[in-house]
MIDO-487589 format. One line per 5 residues: number of its first residue (from 1); for each residue x, y, z of N, C-alpha, C. Coordinates in Angstrom, 1 decimal, decimal comma, padded with zeros to 4 digits. Each point is the difference from the previous one (the first is absolute). Layout:
N
NUM) X:Y:Z:X:Y:Z:X:Y:Z  ...
//
This chain:
202
1) 053,3:-073,8:083,9:-000,7:000,1:-001,3:-001,4:-000,7:000,2  -001,0:000,7:-000,5:-001,3:-000,5:000,1:-000,2:-001,2:-001,0  -001,1:-000,7:000,3:-000,3:-001,2:-000,9:-000,3:000,6:-001,4  -000,7:001,1:-000,1:-000,3:000,5:-001,4:001,3:000,4:-000,7  000,9:000,7:000,7:001,3:000,4:-000,6:000,8:-001,2:-000,4
6) 000,0:-001,0:000,9:000,7:-001,2:-000,3:-000,5:-000,7:-001,3  -001,3:000,0:-000,1:-000,6:-000,6:-001,2:000,4:000,8:-001,3  000,0:001,3:000,1:000,4:000,9:-001,1:001,4:-000,3:-000,4  000,9:-000,2:001,0:001,4:-000,3:-000,2:000,2:-001,3:-000,8  -000,8:-001,0:000,5:000,1:-001,3:-000,7:-000,4:000,1:-001,4
11) -001,2:000,7:-000,3:-000,5:000,1:-001,4:001,1:000,8:-000,8  000,5:001,0:000,5:001,0:000,8:-000,7:001,2:-000,8:-000,4  000,5:-000,8:001,0:001,1:-000,9:-000,3:-000,3:-001,0:-001,0  -001,2:-000,6:000,0:-000,3:-001,0:-001,0:-000,1:000,6:-001,4  -000,6:001,2:-000,1:-000,1:000,7:-001,3:001,4:000,3:-000,5
16) 000,9:000,5:000,9:001,4:000,3:-000,4:000,7:-001,2:-000,6  -000,3:-001,2:000,7:000,7:-001,2:-000,5:-000,6:-000,5:-001,3  -001,3:000,3:-000,2:-000,6:-000,5:-001,2:000,2:000,9:-001,2  000,2:001,3:000,2:000,2:000,9:-001,1:001,3:-000,1:-000,7  000,1:000,2:-001,3:001,2:000,0:-000,7:001,0:001,0:000,7
21) 001,3:-000,4:000,1:001,0:000,8:000,6:000,4:001,1:-001,0  000,1:001,3:000,5:000,4:001,1:-000,9:001,4:000,5:000,6  001,0:-000,1:-000,8:001,3:000,5:000,4:000,0:001,5:-000,1  001,1:000,6:000,5:000,1:001,5:000,1:000,1:000,5:-001,4  000,5:-000,8:-001,0:000,1:000,5:-001,4:-001,3:-000,1:-000,8
26) -001,1:-000,5:000,7:-001,3:-000,1:-000,6:-000,2:-001,3:-000,7  000,9:-000,9:000,1:-000,1:-001,3:-000,6:-001,0:-000,9:000,8  -001,0:-000,6:-000,6:-000,9:-000,9:000,6:000,3:-001,4:-000,2  000,1:-000,8:001,1:000,3:-001,4:-000,1:-001,3:-000,8:000,4  000,0:-001,3:-000,3:-001,2:-000,8:000,3:-000,2:-000,1:001,5
31) -001,2:-000,4:000,4:-000,3:-000,1:001,4:000,7:-001,2:000,6  000,0:-000,1:001,3:000,5:-001,2:000,7:-001,2:-000,9:000,1  000,2:-001,3:-000,5:-001,1:-000,9:000,0:000,1:-000,9:001,3  -001,2:-000,5:000,3:-000,1:-000,9:001,2:000,6:-001,4:-000,4  000,3:-000,8:001,1:000,5:-001,4:-000,3:-001,0:-000,8:-000,7
36) -001,3:000,3:000,0:-001,0:-000,8:-000,7:-000,3:000,5:-001,4  000,7:001,0:-000,5:-000,3:000,6:-001,3:000,0:-001,0:-001,1  001,0:-000,9:000,0:000,1:-001,0:-001,1:-001,2:-000,9:-000,1  -000,5:-000,4:001,1:-001,2:-000,9:000,0:-001,2:000,8:-000,5  -000,2:001,3:000,5:-001,1:000,8:-000,4:000,1:000,3:-001,5
41) 001,2:000,3:-000,5:000,1:000,4:-001,4:-000,3:-001,2:-000,9  000,5:-001,2:000,5:-000,3:-001,2:-000,8:-001,5:-000,3:-000,1  -000,8:000,2:001,1:-001,4:-000,2:-000,1:-000,7:001,1:-000,8  000,5:001,2:000,0:-000,6:001,1:-000,8:000,3:-000,2:-001,5  001,2:-000,5:-000,3:000,3:-000,3:-001,4:-000,8:-001,1:-000,5
46) -000,3:-001,0:000,8:-000,9:-001,1:-000,4:-001,4:000,6:-000,2  -000,5:000,9:000,8:-001,3:000,6:-000,2:000,0:000,7:-001,3  001,0:000,7:-000,3:000,0:000,8:-001,3:000,0:-001,0:-001,2  000,7:-001,1:000,1:000,0:-001,0:-001,1:-001,3:-000,7:-000,1  -000,7:-000,3:001,1:-001,3:-000,6:-000,1:-001,0:000,9:-000,6
51) 000,1:001,3:000,2:-000,9:001,0:-000,6:000,2:-000,1:-001,5  001,2:000,0:-000,5:000,3:-000,1:-001,4:-000,5:-001,3:-000,7  000,4:-001,1:000,6:-000,5:-001,3:-000,5:-001,5:000,0:-000,1  -000,7:000,5:001,0:-001,4:-000,1:000,1:-000,6:000,9:-001,2  000,5:001,2:-000,2:-000,6:000,8:-001,0:000,3:-000,5:-001,4
56) 001,2:-000,6:-000,2:000,3:-000,5:-001,3:-000,7:-001,3:-000,4  -000,4:-000,7:001,0:-000,7:-001,3:-000,2:-001,5:000,0:000,4  -000,5:001,3:000,2:-001,5:000,2:000,2:-000,5:-000,7:001,2  000,8:-000,1:001,1:-000,4:-000,7:001,2:-000,4:001,1:001,0  -001,3:000,5:-000,1:-000,4:001,1:000,7:-000,2:-000,2:001,5
61) -000,2:-001,2:000,4:-000,1:-000,3:001,4:001,4:000,2:000,7  001,0:-000,5:-000,7:001,4:000,2:000,5:000,4:001,5:-000,1  -000,5:000,7:-001,0:000,4:001,4:-000,2:-000,6:000,8:001,1  -001,3:-000,1:000,3:-000,5:000,9:001,1:000,5:-000,5:001,3  000,4:-001,3:000,1:000,6:-000,5:001,3:001,3:000,7:000,4
66) 000,7:000,7:-001,0:001,2:000,7:000,4:-000,3:001,3:000,6  -001,3:000,5:000,0:-000,4:001,2:000,7:-000,6:-000,2:001,3  000,2:000,9:000,9:-000,8:000,0:001,3:-001,5:000,2:-000,4  -000,8:-000,5:000,9:-001,5:000,1:-000,3:-000,5:001,4:-000,4  000,6:001,0:000,6:-000,3:001,4:-000,3:001,1:000,6:-000,8
71) 000,7:-000,8:-000,7:001,2:000,5:-000,8:-000,5:000,9:-001,2  001,0:000,8:-000,5:-000,4:001,0:-001,0:001,0:-000,2:-001,2  -000,6:000,0:-001,2:000,7:-000,1:-001,2:-000,2:001,3:-000,8  001,0:000,6:-000,5:-000,1:001,2:-000,8:000,8:-000,2:-001,3  -000,6:000,2:-001,1:000,7:000,0:-001,3:-000,7:000,9:-001,0
76) 000,3:000,0:-001,2:-000,5:001,0:-001,0:-001,5:000,2:000,0  -000,8:-001,0:000,4:-001,4:000,1:000,1:-000,6:000,6:001,2  000,9:000,3:001,0:-000,5:000,6:001,3:000,4:-000,9:001,2  -000,7:000,3:001,1:000,2:-000,7:001,2:-001,1:-000,9:000,4  000,3:-001,2:000,4:-001,0:-001,0:000,4:000,4:-000,6:001,3
81) -001,0:-000,1:000,9:000,3:-000,5:001,4:-000,8:-001,2:000,3  000,6:-001,0:000,7:-000,7:-001,2:000,4:000,2:-001,1:-001,0  000,1:-001,2:000,5:000,3:-001,1:-000,9:-001,1:-000,3:-001,1  -001,2:000,1:000,3:-001,1:-000,2:-001,0:000,1:001,0:-001,1  000,2:001,3:000,4:000,0:001,1:-001,0:001,3:-000,2:-000,8
86) 001,1:-000,3:000,6:001,3:-000,2:-000,8:-000,2:-001,1:-001,0  -000,6:-001,1:000,5:-000,2:-001,2:-000,9:-000,8:000,5:-001,3  -001,1:000,7:000,2:-000,8:000,4:-001,2:000,7:000,9:-000,9  000,7:001,0:000,6:000,8:001,0:-000,8:001,0:-000,7:-000,8  000,8:-000,9:000,6:001,1:-000,6:-000,7:-000,5:-001,0:-001,1
91) -001,0:-000,7:000,3:-000,6:-000,9:-001,0:-000,5:000,7:-001,2  -000,7:001,1:000,2:-000,5:000,9:-001,1:001,2:000,5:-000,8  001,1:000,5:000,7:001,1:000,5:-000,7:000,7:-001,1:-000,8  000,1:-001,2:000,6:000,7:-001,1:-000,7:-000,8:-000,4:-001,3  -001,3:000,1:000,0:-000,8:-000,3:-001,2:000,2:001,0:-001,0
96) 000,1:001,3:000,4:000,2:001,0:-001,0:001,4:000,1:-000,6  001,0:-000,4:000,8:001,3:000,1:-000,5:000,3:-000,8:-001,2  -000,8:-001,1:-000,2:000,2:-000,9:-001,1:-000,3:000,7:-001,4  -000,7:001,1:000,1:-000,3:000,8:-001,2:001,2:000,8:-000,5  000,9:000,2:000,9:001,2:000,8:-000,3:001,2:-000,8:-000,2
101) 000,1:-001,1:000,7:001,1:-000,9:-000,2:-000,5:-001,4:-000,5  000,3:-000,3:-001,2:-000,5:-001,2:-000,6:000,9:-000,7:-001,0  -000,1:-001,2:-000,2:000,8:-000,7:-001,0:-000,5:000,3:-001,4  000,8:-000,6:-001,0:-000,3:000,3:-001,4:-001,4:-000,4:-000,4  -000,5:-001,1:000,7:-001,4:-000,5:-000,4:-001,1:000,7:000,8
106) 000,4:001,0:000,8:-001,0:000,8:000,8:-000,3:-000,5:001,4  000,6:-001,1:000,4:-000,2:-000,5:001,3:000,8:000,9:001,0  -000,5:000,0:001,3:000,7:000,8:001,0:001,4:-000,5:000,2  000,9:001,0:000,1:001,4:-000,4:000,1:000,3:-000,6:001,4  001,1:-000,7:000,1:000,4:-000,5:001,4:000,8:001,2:000,6
111) -000,4:000,4:001,1:000,8:001,1:000,7:000,8:-000,7:001,1  001,2:000,5:000,2:000,9:-000,4:001,0:000,6:001,2:000,7  -000,3:000,2:001,3:000,5:001,1:000,7:001,3:-000,4:000,7  001,0:000,9:000,1:001,3:-000,3:000,6:000,3:001,2:001,0  000,5:-000,4:001,2:000,5:001,0:000,9:001,5:000,1:-000,2
116) 000,5:001,2:-000,1:001,5:000,2:-000,1:000,5:000,2:001,5  000,7:001,1:000,2:000,5:000,3:001,4:-001,1:000,5:000,9  000,2:-000,4:001,3:-001,0:000,4:001,0:000,8:000,6:001,2  -000,4:001,1:000,5:000,5:000,4:001,3:-001,2:-000,1:001,0  000,3:-000,8:001,1:-001,1:-000,3:000,9:000,4:000,5:001,4
121) -000,9:000,7:000,6:000,3:000,6:001,4:-001,0:-000,7:001,0  000,6:-000,6:001,0:-000,8:-000,8:001,0:000,2:000,7:001,3  -001,1:000,3:000,7:000,0:000,5:001,4:-001,1:-000,7:000,8  000,4:-001,0:000,7:-000,9:-000,7:000,8:-001,0:-000,8:-000,9  -001,3:000,3:000,2:-001,0:-000,7:-000,8:-000,5:000,9:-001,1
126) 000,8:001,0:-000,4:-000,4:000,8:-001,2:001,2:000,0:-000,9  -000,3:000,1:-001,3:001,1:000,1:-001,0:-000,4:000,9:-001,2  001,0:000,5:-000,7:-000,2:000,8:-001,2:001,0:-000,5:-001,0  -000,4:000,1:-001,3:000,9:-000,4:-001,1:-000,2:000,8:-001,2  001,1:000,1:-000,8:000,0:000,6:-001,3:000,6:-001,0:-000,9
131) -000,7:-000,4:-001,1:000,5:-001,1:-000,9:-000,3:000,4:-001,4  001,1:-000,1:-000,9:-000,2:000,2:-001,4:-000,6:-001,2:-000,6  -000,9:000,1:-001,0:-000,7:-001,1:-000,6:000,0:000,2:-001,5  -000,2:-001,0:-000,8:-000,3:000,0:-001,4:-000,9:-001,1:-000,4  -000,6:000,1:-001,1:-001,0:-000,9:-000,5:000,4:-000,5:-001,4
136) 000,1:-001,3:-000,2:000,3:-000,5:-001,4:-001,3:-000,6:-000,5  -000,1:000,0:-001,4:-001,1:-000,7:-000,6:000,4:-000,5:-001,4  -000,7:-001,0:-000,5:000,2:-000,5:-001,3:-000,9:000,7:-001,0  000,3:001,3:-000,2:-000,9:000,9:-000,7:000,7:000,4:-001,3  -000,6:-000,1:-001,1:000,5:000,5:-001,3:-000,3:-001,0:-001,1
141) 000,4:000,4:-001,2:-000,4:-000,8:-001,2:000,5:-001,4:000,0  001,2:-000,2:000,7:000,5:-001,4:000,0:000,0:-000,5:001,4  -000,8:000,5:000,9:-000,1:-000,4:001,4:001,4:000,1:000,7  000,8:000,9:-000,4:001,3:000,2:000,6:-000,1:000,6:001,4  000,8:-000,3:000,9:000,0:000,6:001,3:000,3:001,4:000,0
146) -000,7:000,8:000,8:000,2:001,4:000,1:-000,1:000,5:001,4  000,8:001,0:000,4:-000,2:000,6:001,3:-001,1:001,1:-000,3  -001,2:-000,3:000,6:-001,1:000,9:-000,2:-000,1:001,2:000,9  000,1:-000,2:001,3:-000,1:001,0:000,9:001,0:-000,1:001,1  000,2:001,1:000,8:001,0:000,0:001,1:-000,3:001,1:000,9
151) 000,4:-000,2:001,3:-000,2:001,1:001,0:000,5:-000,5:001,3  -000,7:000,4:001,1:000,5:-000,2:001,3:-001,2:-000,3:000,9  000,2:-001,0:001,0:-001,0:-000,2:001,0:000,4:000,8:001,3  -001,0:000,7:000,5:000,2:000,7:001,3:-000,9:-000,9:001,0  000,7:-000,6:000,9:-000,7:-001,0:000,9:000,0:000,4:001,4
156) -001,1:-000,2:000,7:000,0:000,0:001,5:-000,6:-001,4:000,4  000,6:-000,6:001,0:-000,3:-001,3:000,4:-000,1:-000,1:001,5  -000,7:-001,0:000,5:-000,1:-000,2:001,4:000,0:-001,5:000,3  000,5:-000,4:001,1:000,0:-001,4:000,5:-001,3:-000,2:000,7  -000,9:-000,8:-000,6:-001,4:-000,2:000,6:-000,1:-001,5:000,3
161) -000,3:-000,3:001,2:-000,1:-001,4:000,4:001,2:-000,8:-000,4  001,2:000,6:000,1:001,3:-000,7:-000,3:000,3:000,0:-001,5  -000,8:000,7:-000,9:000,3:-000,1:-001,4:000,1:001,5:-000,6  001,0:000,2:-000,8:000,2:001,3:-000,7:-001,1:000,1:-001,1  -000,7:001,1:000,0:-001,0:000,3:-001,0:000,1:001,4:-000,5
166) -000,5:000,3:-001,2:000,0:001,4:-000,5:-001,1:000,7:000,7  000,3:001,2:000,6:-001,1:000,8:000,5:-000,3:001,1:-001,1  001,0:000,3:-000,8:-000,1:000,9:-001,1:001,0:-000,3:-001,1  -000,4:-000,1:-001,2:000,9:-000,1:-001,2:-000,4:001,0:-001,0  000,9:000,9:-000,3:-000,2:001,0:-001,1:000,9:-000,4:-001,2
171) -000,7:-000,2:-001,1:000,7:-000,5:-001,2:000,3:001,3:-000,9  001,2:000,4:000,0:000,4:001,1:-000,8:000,5:-000,4:-001,4  -000,3:000,8:-001,0:000,3:-000,4:-001,4:000,9:001,2:-000,6  001,2:-000,3:-000,3:000,9:001,1:-000,5:-000,3:000,4:-001,4  -000,9:-000,6:-000,6:-000,3:000,4:-001,4:-001,4:000,7:-000,1
176) -000,6:000,2:001,2:-001,3:000,7:000,0:000,1:001,3:000,7  -000,5:001,1:-000,6:000,0:001,3:000,6:-000,8:000,0:001,3  000,6:000,5:001,0:-000,7:000,1:001,3:000,2:-001,3:000,9  000,6:-001,1:-000,6:000,2:-001,2:000,7:001,4:-000,4:000,1  000,9:000,9:-000,4:001,4:-000,3:-000,1:000,7:000,2:001,4
181) 001,2:-000,5:000,1:000,8:000,1:001,3:000,8:001,3:000,0  000,6:000,3:001,2:000,9:001,1:000,1:-000,6:001,3:000,1  000,7:001,1:-000,1:001,5:000,0:-000,4:000,9:-000,3:001,1  -000,4:000,0:001,3:000,8:-000,4:001,1:000,3:-001,5:000,0  001,1:-000,3:000,8:000,3:-001,4:000,2:-001,1:-000,7:000,8
186) -000,7:-001,0:-000,6:-001,1:-000,6:000,6:000,3:-000,7:001,4  001,2:-000,5:000,1:000,4:-000,7:001,2:000,2:001,1:001,2  000,5:001,1:-000,4:000,1:001,1:001,0:-001,4:000,4:000,5  -000,9:000,1:-001,0:-001,4:000,4:000,4:-000,6:-001,1:000,9  000,3:-001,3:-000,3:-000,5:-001,1:000,8:000,5:000,1:001,4
191) 001,3:000,3:000,2:000,5:000,2:001,4:-000,7:001,2:000,7  -000,3:001,0:-000,7:-000,7:001,2:000,6:-001,4:-000,4:000,4  -000,7:-000,8:-000,8:-001,3:-000,5:000,3:000,0:-000,9:001,2  001,0:-000,9:000,1:000,1:-000,9:001,1:000,3:000,7:001,3  000,9:001,0:-000,1:000,3:000,8:001,2:-001,2:000,7:000,5
196) -000,8:000,6:-000,9:-001,2:000,8:000,4:-001,0:-000,9:000,7  -000,2:-001,3:-000,6:-000,9:-000,9:000,6:000,4:-000,5:001,3  001,3:-000,2:000,2:000,5:-000,4:001,3:-000,1:001,1:001,0  000,2:001,2:-000,4:000,0:001,1:000,9:-001,4:000,3:000,4  -001,0:-000,3:-000,8:-001,4:000,2:000,4:-000,6:-001,1:000,7
201) 000,8:-001,1:000,2:-000,5:-001,2:000,6:-000,9:-000,9:-000,8  000,0:000,4:-001,4:-000,9:-000,8:-000,9:000,7:-001,2:-000,5
//
């Protein structure tokens, strides 16, 4: 076997091990995870939490620090790339959101973002995730807590200088036309995206 064919065989074997197993009856099962998956997942979950604490407490230095230097953020206002551009976009959005969510006396409401379940796929120094989120606010005539918005994060991450960072975060909103999730299973789509990236060497 030539060196080139041997390399192809190794890549094919690694992709087969990483991809979700499909039984003869068409049932898809989760992928086989590496022995370091628990550590990687813990660090990625901490990254996600730091992102939410930063945005809810207006800590924009920490917020942009969750992104790679050339990271990309997409949400209802469009796509922004790079930490400086992301900082400006999110600060502008945060200022404007107070006009829509406010307490009875007209002050900006306190927003608290929450992540529900997350499926996280880790392959070496790259990772993908799908997470459901919701946002609560003390908005209304009596400042009662309300669930204001909800949706899903589509994430791509990389380990850069030993730290997991977002290379791309797409914030989907299930209540906005054109920004909602589905109709397919998002986790299955994540696995397809990961397999394609691994297959291309990306």
